[in-house]
N, C-alpha and C positions, 0 to 999 in steps of 0.2 A: 397434658398439654405442655410443651417444653417453654422455655423463657422466650425464645425468638417468635415462636407462634403466638404466644400471648400478646407480645408488643404489636405484632402485626394485627392482630385482631382488634386491640384497642384503637390503633390508628385508623382502621377501616370504620370502625364504630364511629370515631369522632368525625371523620370525613362524611360518612353518611348521614350522621345526625345534622352537620352543617349544610349538607345539600338539601336535607328535607325541611330545614328551617329557611333556607333560601327559596326553595320553591313555595314554602307557605306564605313567605312575605309577599312574593310575586303575584301569588293568587288573591291574597288579601288586598294588594294594591290594585289589582285588576278589577275586583269587584267594587272597591271605593271608586275607582275611576269611571266605571260604567255608571254608578249612581250619581257621580258628579255631573256627567253629560245630561243625564235626564233632569236634574235639578237646574242646570244651566238653560236647557230648552224650555223649562217652565218659568224661566226668569228669576229663579232664586240664586243670583249670583254669588253672593257672600257664603252661602252654604256650600255651593259647588266649590269655591276657592278653598274652603277649610278641608274639604274631603280629598281635593287634589294634592293640597299640601302634605296630608297624611299619607296618600298614595306614593308621593315622591319620596318621602322619607323611608317607606318601606322598599321601594324599588328606584333608587336614585339613578340608575343608569338609563331608565326609559325616557325617550324624548317626549312622548305624547303628554306627560303631566305637566311640565313646565309650559309646553305650547298651549295646552288647554287652559292653563291658568292665565297666561297672557291673553288669550281670546277672551276670557271673562273680565279681565281688567279692561281690554278695549271696549267692551260694550258697557262697561261702568263708566266709560269716558275717562278712565284713568290711564291716559296714554303714556304718561311718563313711566308708570310702574310696568305697563307692558312692554315698553322699550327696553328697560332695565332687565327684564326677564329674557326677552328675546335675544339682545345682544350677548347675554352670557351663553346662549345655545347656538349662535351662528355657526361654530364649528364642531357641533356635535356629530359623532360618526352616522348617526341616523337623520340628520336635517334633511328636510324637504323643501319644495319650492313655496309651500304655504308660510313658512317662517319668513322668507323674504317678502312675499305679499303682505302679511300683517305688519311687519316690521316697518316696511316702506309706507304703509298706510298709516300707521301711528305717527310717524315722523310728519307725514302730510297734515294730519289732523292737528298737530301743535304748530303748524305753520312753516315748517322747515322743508319746503318743497325740494329745495336743492339736495339735502340729505335723503329725502326719499327716494329720488331718482339715483342717487349713489347707492343705495341699498338695492333698488330694482336692478341696476347694472350688475351689482355684485351676485345677485341671485341668478342672473342670466349667464353669468360666466361658469356658474356651477350647473345650471339648468337651461342650456341655450334653447331648447325647444319648448319652453314653458309659456303656452298661451295665456296661462294665468297672469303671470307678471307682465307680459305685453298689455293685457287688459288694463292692469292698473296704471301703467304708464299712460294708456290712452285716456283713462278715467280722470286723471289730474287735469288734462286739458279740457275733457267734456265737463267737468265742473266749473270751469272758466269760460265755457261757450266757445272755446277755441276748436271747432269741430275739424278744421282742416288739418290741423296739428294731430288731433286725437286718431283720426281715421287711418294715419301711416302706421301707428301702433297697433290698432285693431286688425288691420289687414296683415301685418308682419305675424301677429298671433295666429291668424287663420292659415297663413302659409306653413309656420313651423309646427302648428299643433291642430290640425284640421278637424279632429273629433271634439274639440273643446268648443261648446256651443255660445258662450257669452260674447265672443268678439263678432259672431254673425250677427247677434242681436242688435249690438251697438251700432255695426256697420249698416245694417238694414235701416236703422232709425235714421242715421245720417243721411244716407244716400236717398231715402224716399221723401226726405225733407229738402232736397237739392233738385238741381236741374237734370241730375244723372240718376234718374229713379232706376234705370235699367239694372244697376248693381244692387240696389235695394231689393228688387224683386227676386233676384238670384240668392242673394245672402239671406233674405227672410225666409224664403222657402226651404233653404238647407237648414236653418235654424230650427224651424218647425219640425223637421224630420229627426233632428238630433234631440230636441227637448220637446216632447210631444204633448204633455199634459200639464201645462202650468199656466199662471196668470200670463206670463210673458208670451206663451204659445198663442193664447188668446188675443192678445194685444197685436201680435204681428199678423194673425189671420185678418183681423179687421183692417190692419195697415196695408196689406197686400190688396184686399178687395177695393178700399177707398182710393188706393192709386191706381189701379185699373179704371175705377170709376171716374176719376178726375182727369186721367190723360188720355183716355179714348172718347173722342167726340163724333158725333154724327151731324155733318154740316149740313146736309140736305138729304133728300131721299136716295140720292145716288152717289154721295161723296162723304168721306169720313177724314179723320186725322188722329194720329198718334203722336204723343210726345214724352217719350221716356229718356231722351238723351239731346244734349245740345252740342256734345263734343265731336266736331268734324274733323279734328287735326290728324294728319298722317305723317309717317316717316318718309321724307322725300327720298332718302337713301334707297328705300325699297322700291322705288319706281324703276330702277336700273336692272332689277332682277325680278321678272314676273312671277317666278316660283315663290319668291317671299313676300310678294305684295298682298297686304291685307287692307281692306276697309276698315274704318272704326266701327267697332262691333255694335254699339248702341244705334247710331243712324244708318249704318250701312248693312247690318245683318239683323239685329233683333227687331227693329221697327218694321222693315218691308216684310219679313216673315210674318209679324204679327197682323199687319195689314191684310196679307194675302190670306190670313186664316179667318178674316173677318167678313168675307164676301158674302155670306149667307145670313148675316146677323144684322139686326136693326135696332136693337136695344142692349144695354148692359145689365144684367142681373146674374145670380148665381148659375143659373142654367144656361144662359148664353156664353158666360165666361167658360164654362165646362167645354162647350162646343169649340170656343176660340182655342183654348188651351189643348184640347185633344188635336185640333187641326195643326196648330203650332208644331207639335212634336212630329206629325207626318211630314209636314213640310221641311222642317229643319234638316230632317235625315234624307228625305227625297232630293233636296237641292244639294247634298253633299256638304252642307255646312259643318256637319260633325267631323269632317276631316281636317278642315282648316282652323275650326274654332271648337276643338273637343271640350266637352262640359259634363262633368259627372253628374250634375243635376239632370240633365236631358237625357243622359243615357239611362238614368234610373227611371225617368218618366216614360221613356220607350219600354223599359222592362215591365213597369206597371200596366202599360196599355197592352202589350203582348199577354200578360196575364189575365186581362180582361177586367181590370179594377180602375181604370182611369177615371170614369164617371164618379165613382165613389171617393177616390182620392181627391179629385178637383173640388167635390162639394166640402170634404173635410178640410182642405187647405183654406177655403174661403168662407166657412161657415159662420164666423163671428161678423162678417160684414153684411150678411144678408140672413139673419137668424130665422126670421120667418119662413123664407125661401128654403132654407136647409132644413127646417122641421118639416115642412110640407113634403119636401123630396124623400126625406128619411122614413116618413110614415108610408109613404108609397113604394119604397124600395128597401124595406126592412131586410130581407134575406140578402140582397145585393150588398148593403153596407156591412152586414155581420159577416159576410163572406170576405169582403175586403179586410175588415178588422183583424180576422184570423190570419189572412195572408200577410198583411202589414206587419203583425207582431213577429212573424217568423222570416221576414225578408226586408229588414230596414236598409236604409242608405247606408253603406260601408264606407268610411273615410280613412284614409291612412297616409303616409308621407307620399306614396306613389299616386294614390287614387284621391285627388282633391281638386278644389278649384279656388282660385282667387284671382282678382282683376288683373294683376301683373302678367298672368299667363297669356293675355292678348295684347 
C-alpha cells in the first residue's frame, strides 16, 4: 500500500468510526427516550426527566427529548421550568404545533394569559391550520365560563382542521347547553365519528340522546313540538335575489324536517329515535335540502342507510342515553350490529379541507 492510499484508508476509518459512534449514540438516546415515555405514563416523572436528559446529551439535535422533558415538568406543575425549556426550542428546525400548545398552556397556568395568547398566535403563524392551537385559545375562555368567546375559536379550529376531534367535542357541549342545540347535535355526532371509543364518546352519546329527549315534546295525541333553535334572523339583502335566499337552518330547515319525520312516532326512546333519524335522512334529500344546505354528516348518514346499517348506526350513536334499550336491541340484533361494526371500521367519515362542515357554511 502506498502512502497516499494509507492516508485515505485512515481518513475513511476515522469517518466510519465517528459515524458508527453517532449512530450508536442516537440508538441509545432513542432507547432511553422510549423508556422515559413509559415512566412518564406511569407517573414516574422525575425518573423520566433523568432519562430524557441523558437522551438529549447523546442526541442533542433531536426535538423530542426537550419537548417531552418540558411536558414532564408541566405535569409536575413546574411551569416555569417547562417555559424555560420550550422557549429555547421555539425555533428548532423540527418544531411542531404541540410546542406552542404546551408553551401557551404553561404561561396560562402561571396566570399570564396575555403571554399565552401571544404564544398561541405565534404558533398559528407557523401552523395556520392547527386545530390544536385554536382549541387551546378557546379553552382559556372555557375556563372562565365565557362560552360565547370560546365558541369562535373552537369553530375556527373546526374550519381549518376538520379531522381534529376536540373542537367538535367542546362546540357540542356549548351548543347543547344553549338555545341553539341544532349545532350541538351536528358537531356532537361528527365528534363521535372521529373519536369512537373514549369516555368523551360516551359522554356525547348521552348528551345527544338527552337533548333529543328534552327538546322533542308530544303536547297531545295529535300534536308535537321541537325546539332546537331560536335563531330566526335572515340576511335581508338576500331577499332581492331568490336564488340566494336561505331560511335560517335551525328553525327553517332542521326543525321542520325533524317534525315531518316524527309523524308516526308517539314516544321518545332509542328505537323511536332510530325511526325519526332514518326518516330525517330520507326527507332531507327528498326535499332537496342537500342542494341548498350541503352537509357532510347527512351525506354520510345517507351512505350508511344505503349500505343497510342505519338502524345499527343510530343505536350506536345514542346507546349511552338509553343503555337498557340499547342492550336489549343489541341482543336481538347481534348479527346486524356485528355487520355494521365491520362495515363502519372500513368506511368511516372522511373529513378534509374540502369535505367538512362548520356552522359558517350556512
